[in-house]
ZAGU-542258 format. One line per 10 residues: number of its first residue (from 1); their letters; for each residue x negated, y, z of N, C-alpha, C. Coordinates in steps of 0.2 Angstrom, whole numbers. Atoms other than C-alpha are relative to their C-alpha. Example, Ala and Ser with C-alpha at 12.3 -4.5 7.8 and 13.67 -1.06 7.14 Angstrom:
! ZAGU-542258
1> AS> -4/-6/0/-62/-22/39/-4/6/0; 4/-6/-1/-68/-5/36/4/5/3
//
This chain:
! ZAGU-542258
1> MAFPIWALVV> -4/-6/0/0/0/0/-4/6/0; 4/-6/0/-7/17/-5/1/4/6; -1/-4/-5/-10/29/8/5/5/0; -5/-5/1/1/43/1/7/-3/1; -7/3/-1/16/30/1/1/-2/7; -1/2/-7/12/24/18/1/6/5; -1/-6/-4/11/42/25/7/3/-1; -6/-2/2/27/46/16/6/-4/4; -4/4/-4/36/31/24/0/1/7; 0/-1/-7/30/33/41/2/7/2
11> GALLVAVALS> -2/-7/-2/32/52/41/8/1/0; -7/-1/0/50/51/35/3/-4/6; -3/4/-5/54/38/48/-1/4/7; 1/-4/-6/46/48/62/5/6/1; -5/-6/0/56/64/57/7/-2/1; -7/2/-1/72/54/56/2/-2/7; -1/2/-7/70/46/73/0/6/5; 0/-6/-5/66/63/81/6/4/-1; -6/-4/1/81/71/73/7/-4/2; -6/4/-1/93/57/77/-1/-4/7
21> GSLLSRLPLS> 1/3/-6/86/52/94/6/0/5; -6/0/-4/101/58/104/6/-4/-2; -5/4/3/113/49/92/-1/-7/1; 1/7/-1/104/33/93/1/-3/8; -1/2/-8/104/33/113/8/-1/1; -7/1/-2/123/33/112/3/-6/-4; -2/6/4/125/19/99/-3/-6/2; 2/6/-2/124/1/102/-6/-3/-4; 6/3/4/107/-1/93/-6/4/3; 6/-3/-3/89/4/97/-4/2/-6
31> ASMLYLGVGY> 4/-2/5/76/13/87/-4/-5/-3; 4/6/2/66/-3/86/4/-4/-6; -4/3/5/80/-10/75/-1/4/-7; 1/-5/6/78/5/63/-7/-2/-3; 7/1/2/59/2/62/0/-7/-3; 0/7/3/62/-17/59/3/0/-7; -3/-1/7/74/-13/44/-5/3/-5; 4/-3/4/62/-1/37/-6/-4/-2; 6/5/1/47/-13/39/2/-5/-5; -2/5/4/57/-26/30/1/3/-7
41> AVGPGGWGLL> -2/-3/6/62/-14/16/-7/2/-4; 6/-1/4/44/-9/12/-5/-6/-1; 4/6/0/37/-26/14/2/-5/-6; -1/4/6/37/-41/2/7/-2/-1; -7/2/0/55/-45/6/4/6/-4; -4/-6/3/60/-27/-1/-4/2/-6; 4/-4/6/50/-15/-12/-7/-3/-1; 6/3/1/34/-24/-9/-6/5/0; 5/-5/-1/25/-8/-4/-6/-2/5; 5/2/-6/16/-16/11/0/-8/0
51> NVDPLEHSGT> 0/7/0/10/-34/8/-5/-2/5; 4/2/-6/3/-41/24/1/-8/1; 0/7/-1/-2/-60/26/-2/-1/7; 2/1/-7/-2/-65/45/-6/-4/1; 6/4/-1/-16/-77/42/-6/4/-3; 6/-3/3/-27/-67/31/-1/7/3; 1/-6/-4/-24/-51/41/0/0/7; -1/1/-7/-24/-58/58/-4/4/4; 5/-5/-4/-39/-48/64/3/7/1; -3/-7/0/-31/-32/59/6/1/4
61> LETISEIAVL> -6/0/-3/-14/-36/66/-1/-1/8; 2/1/-7/-22/-42/82/-2/7/4; 2/-7/-3/-31/-25/85/6/5/0; -5/-5/-1/-16/-15/81/5/-2/5; -5/2/-6/-4/-25/93/-4/1/6; 4/0/-6/-18/-25/106/0/8/2; 0/-7/-2/-19/-6/106/7/2/2; -7/-2/-2/0/-4/106/1/-2/7; -1/2/-6/1/-15/121/-4/3/6; 4/-3/-5/-13/-7/131/3/7/1
71> ISLFSVGLRL> -3/-6/-2/-5/10/129/6/-1/3; -7/1/-3/12/4/134/-1/-3/7; 1/2/-7/5/-5/149/-2/5/5; 2/-5/-4/-4/10/155/6/5/2; -6/-4/-1/13/20/153/4/-4/5; -4/4/-5/22/6/163/-3/1/7; 3/-1/-7/10/7/177/1/7/3; -1/-7/-2/12/26/178/7/1/2; -7/-1/-2/31/24/180/1/-3/7; -2/4/-6/30/12/195/-3/3/6
81> GQPLSSPRWW> 2/-4/-6/29/24/210/1/-3/6; -1/3/-6/35/12/223/-7/-1/4; 6/2/-4/22/10/237/-2/-8/-1; 2/7/1/12/-6/235/2/-5/6; -2/4/-6/18/-11/253/8/-2/-1; -7/1/1/36/-11/246/2/-7/-1; -1/7/2/44/-28/246/3/-1/-7; -2/1/7/51/-24/229/-5/-2/-5; 6/3/5/34/-28/221/0/-7/0; 0/7/1/37/-46/225/5/-2/-6
91> WPVRLASASM> -4/2/6/51/-47/212/-4/0/-7; 4/1/6/40/-43/197/-6/-4/0; 5/5/-1/26/-53/204/2/-7/-1; -3/7/1/37/-68/205/2/-2/-7; -2/1/7/44/-65/188/-6/-1/-5; 6/1/4/26/-64/181/-4/-5/1; 4/6/-2/19/-79/190/5/-6/-1; -4/6/0/32/-92/194/5/-1/-6; -5/1/6/45/-88/181/-4/-1/-7; 4/1/6/31/-86/168/-2/-7/-1
101> AVTVALIAAV> 2/7/1/24/-104/172/6/-4/-2; -6/4/2/42/-111/171/1/1/-7; -2/-1/7/45/-103/155/-5/-3/-5; 5/3/4/28/-109/147/2/-8/0; -1/7/-1/32/-127/154/6/-2/-4; -6/2/3/50/-127/147/-1/1/-8; 1/-1/7/45/-120/130/-4/-6/-3; 4/6/2/31/-133/129/4/-6/-1; -4/6/0/43/-147/133/5/0/-6; -5/-1/5/56/-141/120/-4/-1/-7
111> ATLGLGMPMG> 4/0/6/42/-138/107/-3/-7/-2; 3/7/1/34/-156/110/6/-5/-2; -6/5/1/51/-166/111/4/2/-6; -4/-1/5/61/-156/99/-3/3/-7; 3/-2/6/49/-148/86/-6/-4/-2; 5/5/2/36/-162/86/-7/3/0; 7/-3/-1/21/-151/91/-4/-3/4; 4/2/-5/6/-157/99/0/4/6; -1/-3/-6/4/-153/117/-4/7/0; 4/-6/0/-10/-140/114/4/6/-3
121> AAILLGAILA> -4/-5/4/1/-131/101/6/2/4; -7/-2/-4/17/-132/112/-2/5/6; 2/-5/-6/8/-124/127/-2/7/-3; 2/-6/3/1/-111/115/6/4/-2; -7/-3/1/19/-107/109/3/3/6; -3/-2/-7/25/-106/127/-4/6/2; 4/-6/-2/11/-93/131/1/6/-5; -2/-6/5/15/-83/115/7/3/2; -6/-2/-1/33/-82/119/3/2/7; -2/-1/-7/34/-81/138/0/7/2
131> PTDPVLASDV> 0/-7/-3/28/-63/141/6/4/-3; -4/-5/3/41/-50/140/-3/6/-2; 3/-5/4/38/-34/131/0/7/4; 0/-6/-3/32/-18/138/1/6/-5; 0/-5/5/33/-9/122/7/2/-2; -7/-1/3/51/-12/116/5/0/6; -5/1/-6/59/-13/134/1/7/3; -1/-7/-4/60/6/138/7/1/2; -7/-1/-1/79/6/138/2/-4/7; -2/3/-6/79/-6/153/-6/1/6
141> QVERTQDRDP> 6/-2/-5/63/1/162/2/6/5; -1/-5/-4/62/13/176/0/7/-3; 0/-6/4/66/31/171/-4/5/4; 4/-5/-4/58/40/186/-5/-4/5; 5/4/-4/43/35/197/3/-2/7; -3/2/-7/54/34/213/6/-5/-1; -5/4/1/67/23/204/0/-7/4; 0/6/-4/72/9/216/5/-5/-2; -5/5/3/85/0/205/-4/-7/-1; 3/7/1/81/-19/206/-1/-2/-7
151> VRFSLTGEGG> 1/3/7/84/-23/188/-5/4/-4; 5/-4/4/74/-9/181/-7/-1/3; 6/1/-3/60/-10/193/-3/-7/-1; 3/7/1/58/-29/191/-2/-1/-7; 2/1/7/59/-29/172/-6/4/-2; 5/-4/2/47/-15/171/-7/-3/3; 6/3/-3/34/-23/183/-1/-7/-3; 2/7/3/36/-40/175/-3/1/-7; 3/-2/6/33/-32/158/-8/2/0; 7/-2/-1/17/-24/165/-5/-6/2
161> LNDGSAFPFV> 5/5/-2/10/-40/173/0/-6/-4; 0/6/4/15/-54/162/-3/0/-7; 4/0/6/6/-48/147/-7/-2/1; 7/2/-2/-10/-52/156/1/-7/3; 0/7/-3/-4/-67/166/1/-6/-5; -1/5/5/0/-76/150/-6/-2/-3; 7/2/3/-18/-76/145/-3/-7/2; 2/6/-2/-23/-91/155/3/-6/-4; -3/6/3/-10/-102/146/-2/0/-8; 3/-1/7/-16/-95/129/-7/-4/-1
171> ILGLGLLGLG> 7/3/0/-34/-101/133/1/-7/1; -1/8/-2/-27/-118/140/3/-3/-7; -3/3/7/-17/-121/123/-6/0/-5; 5/0/4/-32/-116/113/-5/-5/2; 4/5/-2/-43/-127/123/2/-7/-1; -3/6/1/-32/-142/121/0/-2/-8; 1/1/7/-33/-139/102/-7/0/-2; 7/0/2/-52/-139/103/-3/7/-2; 2/-7/2/-54/-120/100/-1/4/6; 2/-5/-6/-61/-106/111/-6/-2/4
181> EHGAVGWRWL> 6/1/-4/-75/-105/123/1/-5/6; -1/4/-6/-67/-115/137/4/-6/-3; -4/6/3/-62/-131/127/2/-5/5; -2/5/-5/-63/-142/142/4/3/5; -4/-2/-5/-49/-140/153/-1/-3/7; 1/3/-7/-52/-142/172/-1/6/5; 1/-5/-5/-59/-133/187/-3/7/-3; 3/-7/3/-69/-120/176/6/4/-3; -6/-4/2/-52/-115/168/3/3/5; -3/-3/-5/-44/-113/184/-4/5/4
191> AVDVLWAIAG> 4/-5/-4/-58/-104/193/-2/7/-4; 2/-5/4/-63/-93/178/6/4/-3; -6/-3/4/-48/-90/167/6/1/3; -6/-2/-4/-35/-90/180/-2/5/6; 1/-4/-6/-42/-84/197/-4/6/-1; 5/-6/1/-57/-73/192/3/5/-5; -3/-5/5/-49/-66/176/6/4/2; -6/-4/-2/-33/-61/184/-2/5/6; 2/-4/-6/-40/-55/201/-5/6/-2; 5/-5/2/-55/-46/193/3/5/-4
201> GLVIGASLGV> -3/-5/4/-44/-37/180/4/5/4; -4/-5/-4/-33/-30/193/-4/4/5; 4/-4/-5/-47/-25/205/-4/5/-5; 4/-4/5/-57/-17/190/5/6/-2; -5/-5/2/-42/-7/184/2/4/6; -2/-4/-6/-36/-2/201/-6/5/2; 5/-4/-2/-53/4/206/-2/6/-5; 1/-5/5/-55/14/190/5/6/0; -6/-5/0/-38/22/191/0/4/6; 1/-4/-6/-41/28/209/-6/5/-1
211> AVGKLVVYLR> 6/-4/0/-58/34/206/1/6/-5; -1/-6/5/-54/44/190/5/5/2; -5/-5/-2/-38/51/197/-2/4/6; 2/-4/-5/-46/57/213/-6/5/-2; 5/-5/2/-61/64/204/3/6/-4; -3/-5/4/-50/74/192/3/5/5; -3/-5/-5/-40/81/207/-5/4/4; 5/-4/-4/-55/85/217/-3/5/-4; 3/-5/4/-63/94/203/5/6/-2; -5/-5/2/-47/104/199/1/4/7
221> TRHREAVGLD> -2/-4/-6/-43/109/217/-6/3/4; 6/-3/-4/-61/112/224/-4/5/-5; 5/-4/5/-70/119/208/4/3/-6; -4/-2/6/-56/123/196/-3/-2/-7; 3/3/6/-64/112/183/4/-6/-2; -3/6/3/-58/97/172/8/2/0; -7/-2/1/-42/107/169/2/-1/-8; -2/1/7/-32/102/153/-3/-6/-3; 3/6/4/-37/89/140/2/-7/3; -3/6/-3/-25/76/149/0/-5/-5
231> EFLVLGLIGL> 0/5/5/-24/67/132/-7/-4/0; 7/4/0/-43/63/133/0/-4/6; 0/3/-6/-40/58/151/4/-7/-1; -4/6/1/-27/45/146/-4/-5/-4; 4/4/5/-37/38/131/-6/-3/4; 6/2/-3/-53/38/141/1/-5/6; -1/4/-5/-46/29/156/3/-7/-3; -2/6/3/-37/16/145/-6/-4/-3; 6/3/3/-54/13/136/-4/-3/6; 5/2/-5/-64/12/152/3/-7/3
241> AAGAAQLAHT> -3/6/-3/-52/-1/160/0/-6/-4; 0/6/5/-50/-12/145/-7/-2/-1; 6/1/1/-68/-11/141/-4/-4/6; 3/2/-6/-75/-14/159/3/-7/1; -3/7/-1/-63/-29/161/-2/-5/-4; 2/5/5/-67/-38/145/-7/-1/1; 7/2/-1/-86/-36/148/-1/-4/6; 1/4/-6/-83/-44/165/4/-6/0; -4/6/1/-73/-58/157/6/0/4; -6/0/-3/-57/-53/165/5/3/-5
251> YGFLAVFAAG> -6/-2/5/-40/-47/157/1/7/0; -1/-7/1/-40/-30/150/7/3/1; -7/-2/-1/-21/-30/150/2/2/7; -1/-1/-7/-20/-32/168/-4/6/3; 4/-6/-2/-34/-19/171/3/6/-2; -3/-6/2/-25/-6/161/6/2/4; -6/-1/-4/-9/-9/170/-1/2/7; 2/-2/-7/-17/-8/187/-3/7/0; 3/-7/0/-26/8/182/6/5/0; -6/-4/0/-9/16/178/3/0/7
261> VAMQRAERSP> -3/0/-7/-2/10/195/-4/4/5; 4/-3/-5/-17/16/205/-1/7/-1; 1/-7/2/-19/33/196/5/4/4; -5/-4/-4/-3/38/205/-2/1/7; 2/-1/-7/-11/36/221/-6/6/1; 5/-5/0/-23/51/216/2/6/3; -2/-6/-3/-12/64/224/-3/2/6; 4/-2/-6/-23/73/236/4/1/6; -4/-2/-6/-9/80/247/5/-5/1; -5/4/-1/3/68/255/7/3/0
271> RAAAPELLPT> -6/-4/1/16/82/254/1/2/-8; -1/-2/7/14/83/235/6/-3/-3; -7/2/3/30/82/225/-1/-5/-5; 0/5/6/34/68/213/0/4/-6; 1/-4/6/29/73/195/7/3/-3; -6/-3/3/47/75/190/4/5/4; -3/-5/-4/51/87/204/-4/6/1; 4/-6/0/38/100/201/5/6/-2; -4/-6/2/46/118/200/-1/1/-8; 0/-1/7/51/122/182/-4/6/-2
281> GLEEPRGAEA> 5/-5/2/41/138/183/-7/-2/-2; 6/2/2/26/128/182/-1/-2/-7; 1/2/7/29/124/164/-3/6/-4; 3/-6/3/23/142/160/-8/-1/0; 8/1/0/4/143/155/-3/2/6; 3/-2/-6/-1/153/170/2/-5/6; -2/5/-5/10/142/181/-3/-7/0; 3/7/1/4/126/174/-7/0/2; 7/0/-2/-14/131/177/-1/1/8; 0/0/-7/-10/136/195/2/-6/3
291> AATDPEHAGA> -2/6/-3/-1/120/198/-6/-5/-1; 5/5/2/-16/110/190/-6/1/6; 6/-1/-5/-28/117/204/3/1/7; -3/-1/-6/-16/119/218/0/-7/4; 1/6/-4/-20/106/232/7/-4/1; -7/4/-1/-1/101/234/3/-2/-6; -3/2/6/3/100/216/-4/-3/-5; 5/2/5/-13/95/207/1/-7/-3; -1/7/2/-10/77/207/6/-1/-4; -6/0/4/8/78/202/0/3/-7
301> HMMRAVRGFN> 0/-3/7/5/90/188/-4/-4/-4; 4/5/4/-9/78/182/4/-6/-3; -4/6/2/3/63/182/5/2/-5; -6/-1/5/17/72/173/-3/1/-7; 3/-1/7/5/78/159/-3/-7/-3; 2/6/2/-3/61/158/5/-5/-2; -5/4/2/13/52/158/4/2/-7; -3/-2/6/21/63/145/-4/-2/-7; 4/1/6/7/61/132/0/-8/-1; 1/7/1/5/42/135/7/-3/-2
311> EQLGRIGEVV> -6/3/2/24/39/133/1/2/-8; -1/-1/7/24/48/116/-5/-4/-4; 5/5/3/8/38/111/3/-7/-1; -3/6/0/17/23/116/6/-1/-5; -5/0/5/32/27/104/-3/-1/-7; 3/1/6/20/29/90/-2/-7/-1; 2/7/0/13/12/94/5/-5/-2; -6/4/1/30/5/94/2/0/-7; -2/0/7/34/11/77/-5/-4/-5; 4/3/4/18/4/70/1/-8/0
321> VVLAVGALLP> -1/8/-2/20/-14/78/6/-2/-3; -6/2/3/38/-15/73/1/0/-7; 0/-1/8/36/-9/55/-4/-6/-2; 4/6/2/22/-23/54/5/-6/1; -5/6/-1/35/-36/61/5/0/-6; -5/0/6/48/-31/48/-3/-2/-6; 4/2/6/35/-32/34/-2/-8/0; 1/7/0/31/-50/40/6/-4/0; -6/4/-1/49/-56/41/0/-5/-6; 0/6/4/47/-66/25/-3/-6/2
331> HARLDAATGG> 3/6/-2/36/-77/34/4/-3/6; -5/3/-5/50/-80/47/4/-6/-2; -4/5/2/61/-95/47/6/-1/5; -6/1/-5/79/-97/54/4/-6/-3; -4/6/2/84/-115/51/3/-3/6; -4/3/-6/94/-127/62/-5/-1/6; 4/1/-5/79/-132/72/-3/6/4; 3/-7/-3/72/-114/75/6/3/3; -6/-3/-4/90/-108/79/2/-4/6; -1/4/-7/92/-122/92/-5/2/5
341> FLLLLFVVIR> 5/-2/-4/76/-117/99/1/7/3; -1/-7/-2/80/-99/100/6/0/5; -6/0/-4/97/-103/108/-2/-2/7; 3/2/-7/88/-113/122/-4/5/3; 4/-5/-3/76/-99/124/3/5/4; -4/-6/-3/88/-85/127/5/-2/5; -5/2/-5/102/-94/136/-1/-5/5; 1/5/-5/94/-108/145/-7/1/4; 7/0/-3/75/-106/147/-1/6/4; 1/-6/-4/74/-88/152/5/1/6
351> PVSVWLGLLG> -4/-1/-6/89/-88/164/-2/-5/5; 3/5/-5/82/-104/172/-6/2/4; 6/-2/-2/65/-97/174/1/6/5; -1/-6/-5/72/-80/182/3/-3/6; -3/2/-6/83/-89/194/-4/-4/5; 5/4/-4/69/-101/200/-5/5/3; 5/-4/-2/57/-87/201/3/5/6; -3/-5/-4/69/-76/211/4/-3/6; -3/3/-5/75/-89/223/-1/3/7; 1/-3/-7/79/-81/240/0/8/0
361> APVSSEQRVL> 1/-8/1/77/-63/233/7/3/1; -6/-4/-1/90/-50/239/2/4/-6; -3/-3/6/97/-47/222/7/-3/-2; -7/3/2/115/-49/216/0/-4/-6; -1/4/6/122/-61/203/0/4/-6; 0/-4/6/125/-47/191/-7/2/-2; 7/-2/1/107/-41/193/-4/-6/-3; 4/6/3/100/-59/190/2/-1/-7; -3/1/7/111/-60/174/-4/5/-4; 3/-5/5/104/-44/167/-8/-1/0
371> MSWFGIRGAG> 7/2/0/86/-49/172/-1/-6/-5; 1/6/4/89/-66/163/1/2/-7; -2/-1/7/96/-58/147/-6/4/-3; 5/-5/3/83/-44/145/-7/-2/1; 7/3/0/68/-55/143/-2/2/-7; 2/-2/7/63/-45/127/-7/-2/-2; 6/2/3/50/-52/116/-2/6/-5; 2/-5/5/39/-40/105/-7/0/-1; 7/-1/1/21/-33/104/-4/-5/3; 4/4/-4/14/-44/117/0/-7/-3
381> SIYYLMFAVH> 0/6/3/20/-60/108/-4/0/-7; 4/-1/7/13/-53/91/-8/0/2; 7/0/-1/-4/-50/99/-2/-7/2; 2/6/-2/-5/-67/107/0/-5/-6; 0/4/6/0/-75/90/-6/1/-4; 5/-1/5/-13/-66/80/-7/-1/4; 6/2/-4/-26/-69/94/-2/-7/-1; 1/7/1/-23/-87/92/-2/-2/-7; 2/1/7/-23/-87/73/-7/2/-2; 7/-2/2/-39/-77/72/-5/-4/3
391> RGVPGPLARE> 5/5/-2/-48/-90/82/1/-7/-2; 1/6/4/-45/-104/70/5/-5/1; -6/5/0/-28/-112/73/1/-3/-7; -1/3/7/-26/-124/58/5/3/-4; -4/-3/4/-17/-117/43/8/-2/1; -7/2/-1/-1/-128/44/3/2/7; -3/-1/-7/1/-126/63/0/7/1; 0/-8/-1/-3/-107/62/6/2/-4; -6/-2/3/11/-105/49/6/-2/4; -6/1/-5/23/-114/61/1/4/5
401> LVAITLTTVA> 0/-5/-5/18/-103/75/2/7/-2; -2/-6/3/20/-88/64/7/0/-1; -7/0/2/37/-93/58/5/1/6; -4/0/-6/44/-96/76/-1/6/3; 1/-6/-4/36/-81/84/4/6/-3; -3/-5/4/42/-69/70/8/0/1; -8/1/-1/60/-76/71/2/2/7; -2/-1/-7/60/-75/90/0/8/1; 1/-7/-1/54/-57/90/5/4/-4; -5/-4/4/66/-51/76/7/-1/3
411> CSIVLHGVSV> -7/1/-4/81/-59/85/0/3/6; 0/-3/-6/76/-52/101/1/8/-1; 0/-7/1/74/-34/94/8/1/-2; -7/-1/2/92/-36/86/5/-1/6; -5/2/-5/101/-45/100/0/5/6; 0/-4/-5/94/-35/114/1/8/-1; -2/-7/2/95/-19/104/7/2/0; -7/-1/1/113/-21/101/3/0/7; -3/1/-6/117/-26/119/-2/5/6; 3/-4/-5/106/-14/129/4/6/2
421> TPLMNRYAAR> -4/-6/-2/117/2/129/6/-2/3; -7/2/-4/134/-6/133/-2/-3/7; 1/4/-6/127/-18/146/-3/5/6; 3/-4/-5/116/-5/155/5/6/2; -5/-5/-2/130/8/154/5/-3/5; -5/3/-4/142/-4/162/-3/-1/7; 4/2/-6/129/-9/175/0/7/4; 1/-7/-3/126/10/179/7/2/3; -7/-3/-2/145/14/180/2/-4/6; -2/4/-6/148/-1/192/-4/2/6
431> KARRAASASP> 5/-2/-6/133/4/203/2/7/3; -3/-7/-3/140/22/204/6/-1/4; -6/1/-4/157/16/209/-1/-3/6; 1/3/-6/150/5/222/-3/5/5; 4/-6/-4/139/20/229/6/5/2; -6/-5/-2/155/31/229/4/-3/5; -4/3/-5/165/19/238/-3/-1/7; 4/1/-6/152/16/251/-1/6/4; 1/-7/-4/150/35/255/6/2/3; -6/-2/-3/161/43/267/4/5/-4
441> SASER> -4/-5/4/176/53/260/-1/7/3; 1/-7/-2/177/71/261/4/2/7; -4/-1/-7/190/70/275/-3/-2/6; 3/3/-6/179/60/286/-6/4/2; 7/-4/-2/164/72/285/2/5/5
//
């Protein structure tokens, strides 16, 4: 595809989304569905302007999806403002660990018994499809840093954590296929690829997030330096966390997510306002500069600037990834076997894994149902798919994994995109009614 045509298509799409954003938010569809349709139209299934082969261009697609996921994971971490001591953190942790393992096991069982895949490929498919998406799930994620809603907080935290916690299963699947550095599965896999890589990634990311955040606030409040250029701060911290984690043989996804979560703890004053509660007057140039160097507001001002830029960057990443998925749709396949597999994934495997992972958790049945349904698949699955293909999965097996993964992601974008607005609006309305009935009436006050 020539650059002028590519620029024309992407430019027109971005302008259209910007002009129709408020309309899309009211309709039972998502922007991702629009991107998907445009991607298919410009791909081999439509006008043939963008010809991408998932096997031939796996390295490029891996890099693109990895960048999109890293940016989104940092954004997710910046949104989760609940204290780490809050019991609410146990919900996403359990979803990203216990539910993740159950999902991989159930998908592997179905792929082995129903699709005839070898065990290594079945586990690899489970690892590819198990993580929920931090890029496409913005409509069900927390909207404010202090959001305490169990559904939104759990799905947001799960999307941030399980894109990294799926990596050990990818390594395991590749090992069983005789690929990768850790071909032999055993104690080394458990010690290095599970325990060290997960814990090390979280520690590295959290340390960098706290250090960079505190350094910036210190320089701004004490020396009036390091003011502005928050865009460089975002990209720099993402690069530092991902690079340091991978050099230490840990998971960059977890490191970037942890860096975002930890950066929120950089507010120097315990009395500092939450980013969204800053006085509106601080939007003016002089007010913004004063807030950036004020001991009470510097941390919150930095967080709001960083979060705003990162969210916009994440939206651009979403456009690129979903356009690529749309262009790759001719490689998808929706036959009886794949359709049965998707039905099991969406209405059996995901709900069972969520219910088992949240056993004993203080969440209502309605909240469990919503968490079970909104296991959105997207950029994370595309990344793991291309990661595996790029490392030498045999051609016929690679084509099979590509077909199932692309079909799953496309169906997830459509099904969840259609259902997210009515379901979340209904949930919010019922939640508001319960809150109103629980509050004392005016006559009782």
